[in-house]
N, C-alpha and C positions, 0 to 999 in steps of 0.2 A: 468404525470401533478404536478403541485408543488402547492400543498395545502396555502400554506403561505412565508412569506419572508426569512424566517427560511431553508424551506424544498430548496429553492435558491439557501441561500449563504451557504448552506452546500454540494452544486454540485462543490462547486468553491474550497472547503477544500481540502487539498491534502491525508485526512485521514490517519495524521501520529500520531505515538503515543506521546499524551501529558506526557510528563515525570511528577514524585511527582516533592513537591518545593525544596526538599534537594540539588535533583541531576539535576535541571535546575540552581541552585545558587552555583551547584561545577560548570558547564560549564560556567556559564559566570564570575566567580573566576579564571579560568584558563585561558581566553583568557584573560582576565585581565595582570592578572602575566606573561604569555605569552609574552603580548605584551611590557608588561613595560620592564622585562628583557632583551628580543632581541632588543629594539629597547636602550636600554641603553649599552649596552655592542656593537651596531654596532656604537652609538656616541663615546663610549670609543674608538675604534679600528680604527675610519676612523676621527675621530678629524675633522679639519675645513673642511669638503666636507658640502655642504648643504643638498647635497642628500642621507642622511646616512638612511634616512627609507622611505620605501615607502607604498602609501596607502593601495597596494591592499592584504598587509598584513594580514590588518582587514576582509578581506573574509576569506584568507587563515585559520584565527582563527575560524571560525565560524563550518569552516569543522573539523578541528584537534581536536576542546574541546565540539563540541557539537552533531558529527554524524562523529565521528572516524571508525567505521565501515564500512562507505560509500568508495568504491571504490576509489571514488574521491579525496578519502582525504589518499590516502596511502603517505607513502617516496617517491617512484618511480615516482609519480604524481605531486606530492610538488616540489620533486629537476627537474625532468626532463621537467614539464610542465612548470614552472617559467621560466628556463634557452632557450628552444626553443621560450617562445613567449619571452623573452628578445633580445635574437638573431634577430630574424623576426621585431621587435617593431624598434631595432637600426639599421637595413638593409632598412626599410621602410622611418625611418627621415632622414636618410643622403640622397636615392637616388630618392624621391616623394618629391615633392615642396610643392605641395595642402595638405595640414595636413589632410583636409577629408578624402581623398582618401588615404592617409596614414595612418591610425592608421582605416580603415575599411578593406586595404586589408593586413594591420599588422595583424589584429583579424581573420581575411578571414584564412589567412597561416596558424598561430598557429592554429586554431581548426582541420584543416586538418591532419598537421604534428603532433599534440597530438592523433587522436584517430589515427593517422597510427601508430602511437608507443604505443600507448595501455597507453597514459600519461595524458588523459584529464584531466585538474584542472579547474574549472572554473574562480576563482581570476588572472588566468593568462591573460585571455582576457584581466583584468584592466593591467596589466604588459606589454602589448603589447602596449594600449595606452599611456601611463605613458612615455616610450621610447620616442613617436613622440608627447605628450602633453606635457610632461615633464620642456621644456621652457630649455634656454640657458644651467643651471649647467648639468640638461642634456646630452642635446645635447654634453658639453664637455668633457664628459664619453669618447664618442664614444663606442664602442665595451665593455670597460672596466664596461659598467654600468652591464652587464650578471656576473660579478662576484660581485662588490659591486658597491650596495648595492644587488643586485635582491637575487646571490644566499647566500651571508651572509646571509642576511635576514631570506633564506627560512632557511637555515641549523638550525640558530639559535634558531627558532620558533619550527621547527621540533626536535629539541634535548629537548626542552621543555616541546612539546607537548609530547616526549616518555615518557617520567618522572612523568610526571602529571597521565598520563593517567594510567600505571603502578601503582604507589602510588593508585590511586582508587581500582587496581582490576583488572581493562580492560585488555583488550587482544590488543595492538597495538605495532607495526605495526599486520596486521591480521595473524592468520595461517593459509596457507594454503592447512589444509588436516587434517579432520576431523579425521580418522583411523591414528592415532599416532605409532600404532604395526605395520603396514603396508600399502603398496601401493593400495590394494582391499581394495571394501567398505565394511562397518562394518558387523554382522552378520544382524540387522534388516536391513538393507538396502537391502543385500542378496536377501531377502526373498519380499523387498518391492519396491518402488523407488533407483535406484541408479545413480549414478554422471552421468553415459554415458545415461544415462534416461531427467536428467537436461540439461546435455548438447546439446542432439540432439534438446530439445524442447526451446533452445538460438538462437540456431544457422536459427530458424525460425522468432524470432524476428525480428521482421524493425526497432529497437526503443531501445535502449542505456535501464538498467534499472539499475536506482541508490542502488544496493546490487549486493554484490558478490557472485559467482557461490557454493560459500564454506560456506557463510551465509546460503544461499538456503537449501543447504545439511543439513545443523545444525538445523535450522528451522521445515523443513521434516521430520527430523530423531527424534526433541526431538515430534515433533508432534503425530508419529505414535507409539513413544515408551505408550506415553497418551493414546492414542485410541486403543494401543495391551492392556493394563494394564483392558479394561474396558472386560469382557467372555460375550460373546454375550446371554447367559442365563439370563444375569443381565439385559439387557436393559429395560427400562422402557419409556413410552413414550415420556416425556419429554426431555429422552436422542437424540429422532429425531426426534423432531416437530420442525414447523417454528414458530419460533415467530411473525415474522415480517406478520401477515398475511393481505390479503385484505378484505375487510367486506364492505357490503351494509349496509345502514342503513335502520331502518323498517320505518320511512315518506321519504324517498327518493321517487321522481317522478319515475317510471318506465321508462321513456326517459331517464333520468338521467341513471340509473341501464344499461340498454341496451348502452349508452355508455361506461360506465366503463368496459361491459362484451368485446366490440369490443378493449380495450385500454389495458387490459389486457389477450386476448386471451384464457380467461378458458372458463370453461360448466358448471360451479356453482361455485356461492359462499356463505358464512356464512351470513344470518341480525343478526345484533344486533339492540335494542334500546337504547338510549339518555345516558341511565345508563352503555353501553356497555355490556349489558346479554346480554347472546344468544339467539332471540328467533325464529328462524328457517333458512331455506335455500330456495334459490330460482335458480332455473335453469335457461339455455338459453333457452330450450323448450319450457317453461312455459310461457315467455316471447314473446315468440313467437305466443302459444295458445293465449295469451291475443292480439295479434295483428290481430287475425283471427277474434276472435267474439268482436272488436272495434266496428263494426256499429252495433252491438244487443242494444239493449235501455237497456236491463235488466243489462249489463257489464258499464253502463257510471259510476256508483259513484265505478268503478277499477279505479283506478289512482297512490294508494301507491305499493310500496312495500311488503307492512304489507299485501295488501288485495289478492295478489294471489302469495306468499309465503308457502314454508309446512311447517307451524309451528313442526312438528314430528322430531326431528330429533335425529341419534342414535350420541351418545358422550362418548367421556373416560378422565380419572384423570391425570394427570401428570405421577402419580407413578404404574399405573397398565401398567402390564409385557406387551409388545407388541408381546407376541404372540394370546393374546385374538381378537386381528385385523382382523387375519390373514381369520375368516371365511365370515367376512366381504366384505374382497377387495376379494377375490376366488370366493366365493358363492353367493355373493350379487352385485359383479360388481362394489361396493365403488370408485368412483373416490378421495374422501377425506375424513378425518373423525377429525370431532374437537375436540380440549381439552380443559375440561373447570375446574375453579377451584372455587368453590362457585357463580356457574353460571354464572364466568366471562370466554368470551374466552381468553384464554392464549397461544393458539396455532395450529396448525395443522399440523393432519399427511397425505402426500400423496400416490397413491398407488408408489411414484417413491421412497419418503423416504423408507417404506419397504421394493421395490428391491434391492436397496441399501444395505440396511443390511443383507438383506437374498443372497445375491453376497458378500457380505464381508465373510458370516456363512459359503457361500461353500468353499472360498478361504482359509480358516483355518482348513477347515475341511482336506482338500488335504494336505496343511502344514504338517500339525500333523499324515499324513500319511504314 
């Protein structure tokens, strides 16, 4: 359920990392320099040819300077993808009279061949269209269009992108091996997630992911090292709690509370007041009991969550050791325990969270034995 327009708009966002202003400016400056220099060189080399620079290079510059780590931005994709699209585009322009049919077929075939050769490059679709709709100047070039301007533009922009990214300390093109000393997994990978594990998962993916297998390995490896640096004996509640907590409000109508239980498929939820202070907890069975006595005249005044909630709640502090929670989950069969700070609800720890931590502890003990 969406509580506001902002929540709805957030579902449309790609959950992309927003870089600091300095990095964003550098990406833009890189694209500016890359396009300016490569277009000037193309103009100098090609002289009076009017098609000395093509618009798809603008799209390529977005990849090469803004997201150089993307598999779609690698040199193979840039050069081979654009060349394939140029060849198919020229062929379709020569043999399919109808322009709409020509550029549609050109783009479709280009996608198939690029995916087959592992050279998918989104701007190449525009290269194929340019070959068809570029007008007489482009059509007169025939298959020369593949070499100039397409290949010439691609190589020039690529060389500038490599130099610029290296100048900023970015590894471009991507290095295809995490362990520089051996083809074997790194020591951390040997005892956690190995490259083959990632390959096995990716083989079952039905969609292409815009991240390379090697970047996935690197991210997982660094995350695992951070996780391993935390000793299990030093875990506190804030380390494992869920911060985005689903809650009921004390003044909610009981029917609204039942709808929320249906939507989230949980058996119990914490209750907060208007100041977001934890004031109780409400279990689904308590709502069921309320429905059972709804016909009782003595219960007609009960219509708010605060009327039937349990005001006695066991809570823990963010910096409290997680060992303190074990008796509640084991001996008293709690499903969750709220984490509060200055009476405000800041998180929640479920039985599943505790199981995950204990499982990790068992793994570490086995590894050390």
